[in-house]
C-alpha positions in Angstrom: 106.3 92.6 106.3 105.3 95.6 104.9 106.1 96.9 101.2 108.3 99.7 103.1 110.0 97.4 105.8 111.4 95.5 102.6 112.4 98.8 100.5 114.5 100.2 103.7 115.9 96.0 103.6 116.5 96.3 100.2 117.8 99.7 100.7 120.3 98.9 103.5 121.6 95.9 101.9 123.5 98.7 99.2 123.0 96.9 96.3 123.0 98.8 92.8 118.8 98.8 92.1 116.8 101.7 90.9 114.0 99.7 91.7 112.3 102.0 94.3 113.5 105.3 92.6 110.9 107.7 91.9 111.6 107.9 88.2 111.4 104.4 87.8 108.1 103.7 89.7 106.5 106.6 88.2 107.7 105.4 84.5 105.7 102.7 85.2 102.8 103.7 87.0 103.3 102.5 91.0 102.9 104.0 93.8 104.0 101.8 97.2 100.6 101.3 98.1 99.8 99.4 95.1 102.5 97.0 96.5 101.9 93.7 98.8 104.1 91.1 100.6 104.0 87.9 101.9 106.3 84.7 102.0 107.3 82.7 99.0 109.5 79.8 100.9 113.3 81.4 101.4 111.8 84.7 99.4 109.8 87.6 99.6 107.1 88.0 96.9 107.0 91.7 96.4 103.5 91.4 95.1 100.9 94.2 93.1 97.7 94.4 93.7 96.4 96.1 91.0 98.3 96.7 87.1 99.4 99.3 86.1 100.6 100.5 82.7 100.2 98.6 79.9 98.6 95.4 82.2 101.9 94.6 84.0 101.0 92.7 87.7 104.1 90.6 88.0 105.6 89.7 91.2 109.2 90.2 92.5 110.9 87.7 94.8 113.8 89.2 97.1 115.9 86.5 99.3 114.7 86.8 102.9 118.7 86.5 104.1 120.6 88.6 101.8 118.0 91.2 100.7 119.0 90.4 96.7 116.9 90.1 94.1 115.6 86.8 92.4 114.2 85.7 89.5 111.3 83.3 89.4 113.5 80.3 87.9 115.6 80.6 91.4 112.5 81.3 93.9 
């Protein structure tokens, strides 16, 4: 799974999310090239390779079956 494939699956699942909007990514200083994906049990972990604005370097988790976003305490 690549970051772009994960993006397509999330958008295709019709979740109301602005996570991958151009304006949102620009606001945080993100690009798709700065993301990586790895398996984290029942979830996909979308992680930043390098910190962006204000040192943000967090990971984001998405369910492998539904592609719904899950938070670390649920992951």
